[in-house]
C-alpha positions in Angstrom: 3.9 12.0 -11.0 3.9 9.5 -8.2 6.8 7.1 -8.2 6.6 3.4 -8.4 8.6 1.3 -5.9 12.3 1.1 -7.0 13.2 -2.0 -8.9 15.9 -4.2 -7.3 18.0 -6.5 -9.5 17.4 -10.2 -8.6 19.4 -13.2 -9.7 19.9 -16.8 -8.6 23.4 -17.3 -7.4 25.6 -20.4 -8.1 29.2 -21.0 -7.3 30.1 -17.8 -5.6 32.5 -17.2 -2.8 30.6 -16.3 0.3 31.9 -14.3 3.2 31.4 -15.8 6.6 27.7 -15.6 7.6 27.0 -12.5 9.6 23.9 -12.0 11.7 21.1 -14.4 11.1 19.1 -11.4 10.1 16.4 -12.0 12.7 15.0 -10.0 15.6 12.5 -10.7 18.3 9.6 -9.6 16.1 10.5 -12.1 13.4 10.4 -15.1 15.8 6.8 -15.7 14.8 7.2 -14.8 11.2 6.6 -17.8 8.8 9.1 -16.3 6.4 12.7 -16.8 7.6 15.3 -14.5 5.9 19.1 -14.7 6.2 21.8 -12.6 4.4 25.4 -13.1 3.3 27.8 -10.8 1.6 29.3 -12.3 -1.5 32.2 -11.7 -3.8 32.6 -13.1 -7.3 28.9 -12.8 -8.3 27.9 -13.2 -11.9 27.6 -10.4 -14.4 24.3 -9.2 -13.1 26.2 -7.4 -10.4 28.6 -5.1 -12.2 31.0 -4.8 -9.3 30.9 -8.5 -8.6 29.7 -8.1 -5.1 26.4 -7.9 -3.3 24.0 -9.4 -0.7 22.8 -13.0 -1.1 19.4 -13.2 0.5 18.0 -16.6 1.4 14.3 -17.2 2.0 12.5 -20.1 3.6 8.7 -20.0 3.9 7.1 -22.3 6.6 3.6 -20.8 6.8 0.4 -22.8 6.3 -1.3 -20.2 4.1 -0.1 -19.8 0.5 1.9 -16.5 0.2 1.2 -14.0 -2.5 3.5 -11.2 -1.5 6.2 -10.1 0.9 8.4 -7.1 1.6 11.7 -7.3 3.6 13.8 -4.4 4.7 17.6 -5.0 4.3 20.0 -2.8 6.2 23.8 -2.6 5.9 25.3 -1.0 9.1 28.4 -0.2 11.0 28.6 -2.1 14.3 30.8 0.4 15.9 28.4 3.4 15.7 25.1 1.8 14.7 25.0 3.9 11.6 23.0 2.5 8.6 25.2 2.6 5.5 22.5 1.3 3.1 18.8 0.6 3.4 17.0 -1.4 0.7 13.8 -3.3 0.4 13.2 -6.7 -1.4 9.7 -7.4 -2.4 7.6 -9.7 -4.6 3.9 -9.8 -5.6 2.1 -12.5 -7.4 -1.2 -12.0 -9.1 -4.0 -14.6 -8.8 -3.0 -16.2 -12.1 0.4 -17.1 -10.7 1.0 -19.9 -8.2 1.3 -18.6 -4.7 4.4 -19.4 -2.6 3.7 -22.8 -0.9 4.8 -23.9 2.6 8.4 -25.3 2.5 9.5 -23.2 -0.4 13.1 -21.9 -0.5 14.6 -19.4 -2.8 17.5 -17.1 -3.2 17.9 -13.5 -4.4 20.9 -11.3 -4.9 20.8 -7.6 -4.1 23.6 -5.8 -6.0 23.0 -2.4 -4.3 25.6 -2.4 -1.4 28.2 0.2 -0.3 31.1 0.5 -2.7 33.6 -0.2 0.1 33.9 -3.9 0.6 32.4 -4.6 4.1 34.7 -5.6 6.8 34.4 -7.2 10.2 32.6 -4.2 11.6 29.8 -4.4 9.0 26.4 -5.9 9.9 23.7 -7.2 7.7 20.1 -7.4 9.0 16.8 -8.3 7.4 13.4 -7.6 8.8 10.1 -8.9 7.4 7.8 -5.9 7.3 4.7 -7.4 5.7 3.4 -10.7 4.3 0.1 -10.9 2.4 -1.5 -14.3 2.0 -3.7 -15.8 -0.6 -6.8 -15.6 1.7 -6.3 -11.8 2.0 -4.9 -11.8 5.5 -1.7 -9.9 6.4 1.2 -10.5 8.8 3.7 -8.0 10.0 4.2 -4.6 11.4 3.7 -3.0 8.0 5.7 0.0 9.2 7.1 1.0 5.8 5.2 3.0 3.1 6.4 0.4 0.6 4.5 -2.3 2.5 1.2 -0.5 2.3 1.8 0.1 -1.4 2.4 -3.7 -1.8 -0.8 -4.4 0.0 -2.7 -2.1 -2.3 -1.1 -3.5 -5.4 -2.4 -7.0 -4.6 -5.8 -5.6 -3.8 -5.8 -3.6 -7.1 -5.0 -6.8 -9.1 -7.9 -8.5 -7.5 -10.4 -5.8 -8.5 -10.0 -7.0 -12.1 -9.1 -10.7 -11.6 -11.4 -11.7 -8.8 -13.7 -8.9 -7.5 -14.6 -9.1 -3.8 -16.0 -7.1 -0.9 -13.1 -4.6 -0.9 -13.8 -3.5 -4.4 -17.4 -2.8 -3.3 -16.1 -0.9 -0.3 -13.9 1.5 -2.3 -15.9 1.9 -5.5 -17.5 5.4 -5.9 -21.1 6.1 -5.3 -22.8 8.3 -7.9 -24.8 11.4 -6.9 -28.3 10.5 -6.1 -27.5 6.9 -5.2 -26.0 7.4 -1.8 -26.7 9.2 1.5 -27.5 12.9 1.2 -26.8 15.4 4.0 -29.9 17.0 5.3 -28.8 19.6 7.9 -26.0 21.8 9.1 -24.3 21.5 5.7 -20.6 22.6 5.7 -18.8 23.4 2.4 -15.0 23.5 1.9 -12.8 23.4 -1.1 -9.4 21.7 -0.8 -7.3 21.8 -3.9 -9.3 20.0 -6.7 -12.3 19.0 -4.6 -15.2 20.8 -3.2 -16.3 18.9 -0.1 -19.9 19.3 1.2 -20.8 17.4 4.4 -23.6 17.3 6.9 -25.8 15.1 9.1 -27.7 12.2 7.5 -30.1 9.9 9.4 -30.3 6.3 8.2 -33.3 4.0 8.1 -32.7 3.1 11.8 -32.7 6.7 12.9 -29.0 6.8 13.5 -27.1 10.0 12.9 -24.3 9.6 10.3 -22.0 11.9 8.4 -22.7 12.2 4.7 -20.1 13.7 2.4 -20.2 14.7 -1.3 -17.1 15.5 -3.3 -17.1 17.5 -6.5 -14.2 17.8 -8.9 -13.6 21.5 -9.4 -10.4 21.1 -11.4 -10.0 20.8 -15.1 -8.6 17.3 -15.0 -10.4 14.0 -14.4 -9.7 12.2 -11.1 -9.1 8.5 -10.7 -9.5 8.4 -7.0 -8.9 10.1 -3.6 -8.6 9.5 0.1 -9.7 11.8 2.9 -9.7 11.5 6.6 -12.4 12.5 9.1 -11.6 13.4 12.7 -14.3 13.6 15.3 -13.4 16.1 17.9 -14.5 17.2 21.4 -14.9 21.0 20.8 -14.4 21.8 24.5 -10.9 20.3 24.7 -9.9 20.0 21.0 -9.1 16.4 21.6 -9.7 13.9 18.8 -12.1 11.2 19.7 -11.8 9.1 16.6 -10.4 9.2 13.1 -11.5 7.3 10.0 -10.3 7.3 6.4 -12.4 7.1 3.3 -11.1 6.0 -0.1 -13.0 6.1 -3.4 -11.5 5.1 -6.8 -12.4 3.8 -10.2 -11.4 0.1 -9.9 -11.0 -1.1 -13.5 -8.8 1.5 -15.1 -11.7 2.7 -17.2 -11.4 6.5 -18.0 -15.1 6.7 -18.6 -15.6 5.9 -14.9 -13.2 8.6 -13.6 -14.6 11.6 -11.7 -14.9 14.1 -14.5 -14.6 17.9 -14.0 -17.8 19.2 -12.5 -19.0 15.7 -11.5 -19.7 14.5 -7.9 -19.1 11.3 -6.0 -20.9 10.5 -2.7 -18.8 8.9 0.1 -20.2 6.0 2.1 -21.6 7.5 5.3 -19.8 7.3 8.6 -21.1 6.8 12.1 -20.9 9.9 14.2 -19.0 10.0 17.5 -20.8 11.4 20.5 -19.8 13.7 23.4 -20.3 12.5 27.0 -23.5 14.6 27.3 -24.9 12.8 24.2 -24.4 15.6 21.7 -22.8 14.9 18.3 -19.1 15.5 18.2 -17.6 18.2 16.0 -15.7 16.9 13.0 -12.9 17.9 10.5 -12.3 16.6 7.0 -8.8 16.6 5.6 -7.9 15.7 2.0 -4.9 13.4 2.0 -4.5 12.2 -1.6 -6.0 12.9 -5.0 -4.8 10.9 -8.0 -5.5 12.5 -11.4 -6.0 10.7 -14.7 -2.6 11.8 -15.9 -0.9 10.2 -12.9 -0.1 13.4 -11.0 -1.2 13.7 -7.4 -2.3 16.3 -4.9 -2.2 16.2 -1.1 0.2 15.6 1.8 -0.1 11.8 1.7 0.3 11.5 5.5 -2.0 8.4 5.9 -0.7 4.9 5.3 -4.0 4.2 3.5 -2.9 6.7 0.8 0.1 4.4 0.0 -2.4 1.6 -0.4 -4.5 3.7 -2.8 -1.3 4.3 -4.9 -0.6 0.6 -4.8 -4.2 -0.2 -5.9 -3.6 1.9 -9.1 -0.4 0.0 -9.7 -2.3 -3.3 -9.3 -5.2 -2.2 -11.5 -2.9 -1.1 -14.3 -0.8 -4.2 -14.1 -3.8 -6.6 -14.1 -5.4 -4.7 -17.0 -2.2 -4.9 -19.1 -1.9 -8.6 -18.5 -5.6 -9.2 -19.4 -5.1 -7.3 -22.6 -1.9 -9.3 -23.4 -3.8 -12.6 -22.8 -6.7 -11.4 -25.0 -4.3 -10.4 -27.8 -2.2 -13.6 -27.6 -2.4 -16.0 -30.6 -5.0 -18.8 -30.1 -6.9 -17.0 -27.4 
C-alpha cells in the first residue's frame, strides 16, 4: 500500500511560556517567498502536546494570489555539529469549496513532535518553505521534497471532480482506437503488470511522433500509471531528452479503471532527432503503477510519480466530500 503523508498535530496556542526566539527560520531562498515562517520552542503547551513542549510555528502570508496549499520543512538541529535532530513537514491543502488563504492572513500551529530532550542554547530551529500552490494553479518554491509533489497532486486531484480543467484532459486515458497508433518499427516490452508496445506514428502534419499502447497483463485493475521516455543518441549513449507520461482515471470510478486485458493509448510524443537528421533511439521505463486495491508497482524515481499518488489522494478526498454533501439533510 502506498502511504499517505504523515499527519501532524496542529493546535492554536494561548498563554504558553515561550523560549527566547531562535533563528528567524529564514534563508536566502525564502527572501522572495510570500509566506513568512518563524518558529519558537515552547514549554507549558496545552494537553494536545502530551509532553507539554513543542514548536510554535507562526505564519504570515503577504502574497497577492489567494493561497490554496503550502508545505514547510521544519528542522531541529545541533549548532555545534550541524546534525539534524528532527525533521518534520507542516502542510495544509484547501479544496475549491473552502476559502483560500488571503493576503495578510496570520495563523499559528503547534508541532508536538520534537526531541524528547529539552533543547538548549546549542539547538537551532529552522523552517523552509518548499512549495506554495495558489488558487490560479501557479506554484512557487523549489519543491524539492516528495511530500511537496504529493501536495501539488492532491490539489490537482481535488479539482478533477470539483472544477475540471485542462490538466484533467491531459492525464485522462485514451481508449484503444481513439488515439495515435504506431505504424512501423514496433517494439514490445513487458514491465511488471503492463505490456508496452511502441513505434513511430506520423501526425496530420507529417511529423514523426512516438505512439505508445499499454495493456494490463495482470489480474488486477489499474487506476493509473506513469512512465518515462528517454530519447538517446545511440552512438554515445547520451540522453538527449526525457519526458514523463501519466494516465489515470480521474473520478474514482472503478468502471473506468484499466481492466485486465484492456489497453490505454498514451498521448503521442515528439521525437528527438540526431545531428544528421535521423530519429533518435528511445527507451521507455515504467516508474509507477497504482492498482485498484491501492498497492503499487515501480521504483517511483520520478517526482511526477509523487504527484500521481497525490492526485489519487485528492480524487478520493473530493469524492468523499461530494458524497457527504449529497447525503446531508436538506440537500
